[in-house]
Structures are given as C-alpha cells and as structure tokens.
C-alpha positions in Angstrom: 29.7 -20.0 -21.0 29.7 -17.0 -23.4 32.6 -14.5 -23.5 30.2 -11.7 -22.7 28.7 -11.7 -19.2 25.2 -10.1 -19.2 23.7 -9.4 -15.8 20.0 -10.2 -15.3 18.5 -6.8 -14.7 15.2 -5.2 -15.7 16.9 -3.6 -18.7 18.3 -6.9 -20.1 16.1 -9.6 -18.8 13.4 -10.5 -16.3 14.1 -9.0 -13.0 15.2 -11.7 -10.4 13.1 -12.3 -7.3 14.4 -11.5 -3.8 16.5 -14.0 -1.9 13.6 -14.6 0.6 11.2 -15.6 -2.2 13.7 -18.2 -3.5 14.4 -19.5 0.0 10.6 -19.9 0.5 10.4 -22.4 -2.4 10.2 -26.1 -1.6 12.6 -27.0 -4.5 16.1 -28.0 -3.4 19.0 -29.7 -5.2 21.5 -32.3 -3.8 23.6 -29.4 -2.3 20.7 -27.9 -0.5 20.6 -24.9 -2.9 17.0 -23.4 -3.1 15.5 -23.1 -6.6 12.4 -21.3 -7.8 10.6 -21.8 -11.0 9.6 -18.6 -12.6 5.9 -19.8 -13.0 5.8 -20.1 -9.2 6.7 -16.4 -8.5 4.0 -14.6 -6.5 4.3 -11.6 -9.0 4.8 -13.4 -12.3 6.3 -11.1 -15.0 5.6 -13.5 -17.7 2.3 -11.8 -18.3 4.3 -8.8 -19.5 4.9 -9.1 -23.4 8.7 -9.6 -23.4 10.0 -9.6 -26.9 12.4 -12.3 -26.0 9.7 -15.0 -25.8 8.4 -14.2 -29.3 11.8 -14.2 -30.9 13.8 -16.9 -32.6 16.2 -16.8 -29.7 13.7 -18.5 -27.3 12.8 -22.2 -27.3 9.3 -23.1 -26.1 10.9 -26.1 -24.2 12.9 -23.7 -21.9 11.9 -22.7 -18.4 13.2 -19.9 -16.2 14.5 -20.8 -12.8 16.2 -18.8 -10.0 18.6 -20.1 -7.4 20.5 -18.9 -4.4 23.4 -20.8 -3.0 27.1 -21.3 -3.2 27.4 -23.9 -5.9 26.5 -22.7 -9.3 25.9 -25.2 -12.1 27.4 -24.7 -15.6 25.5 -24.8 -19.0 25.1 -28.6 -19.8 24.9 -29.8 -16.2 22.1 -32.0 -15.1 20.6 -31.0 -11.8 18.0 -33.1 -9.7 15.5 -30.9 -7.9 13.3 -32.3 -5.3 10.3 -31.0 -3.3 7.9 -33.0 -1.0 5.8 -34.4 -3.9 8.1 -34.5 -7.0 11.6 -35.0 -8.3 12.6 -33.4 -11.6 15.8 -33.4 -13.5 16.8 -30.2 -15.4 19.4 -29.5 -18.0 21.1 -26.1 -17.6 21.1 -24.1 -20.9 22.2 -20.7 -19.9 23.2 -18.9 -16.7 22.9 -15.2 -15.9 24.4 -13.6 -12.7 22.4 -10.8 -11.1 23.2 -7.9 -8.8 21.5 -9.8 -6.0 22.7 -13.0 -4.4 20.7 -15.1 -6.8 21.2 -16.3 -10.3 18.9 -16.7 -13.2 18.9 -19.9 -15.2 17.3 -21.1 -18.4 16.9 -24.8 -18.4 15.0 -27.7 -20.1 13.0 -30.2 -18.0 14.3 -33.7 -18.7 11.9 -35.6 -16.4 9.4 -35.2 -13.6 8.6 -38.0 -11.3 6.4 -38.4 -8.3 8.2 -39.4 -5.0 
C-alpha cells in the first residue's frame, strides 16, 4: 500500500457504483464478498476519455473491479471469484477506498475457467 491514501472519487478516478449495483453482480469470492467488473456496469464510464488509460501509468492487462464487504484484499493477494458459469483468479494490483461502502480495485486476471 502506498503511503498516500487517494479516495476513488469523480475528481481522482472513476466514480464507484452504488452498493446495490455491486450486490446485484453474480461474482462472489470465498468470503461471500460481492464483486463487480467495471465492464459489467450498467452505466459504463470507460466510454469517457480518461487520461489515465492513455498514460504510461496504466497497463493494458489491468481490469477495474468494485467490491463491497468486510474483508478487503491487499495488493499482491490472489482472489478466486465465482459466478454460476465461471471461476476466475485475479491478482490485486492496487486498492482505492471510496466515500461509499465499496472499494475500487485494479487487478490482473490470472485465469478464467468454466465450472
């Protein structure tokens, strides 16, 4: 974790979704924490031209996820996510707290397997 704690807000990063939208996602980890991939958002803000995605600070292998729960993974942790059709293993790269009860994560997908 970096020494500077930056909150995920509209001014600093993509605005996080509401808790209900995350809870409606079918992705869960081993603790029952709900996860939502940014690409699955109903209102996808990736269509906006965020300078971050064109900068050298962004890796094309990274994905954005949102989670709501009580157990927060740390950068470097491997998390297994499951939905009714797939199981995927992600590696947490960065974590950003938000003003809401969810957290924004940057991760890489290690593997995707059908169940």
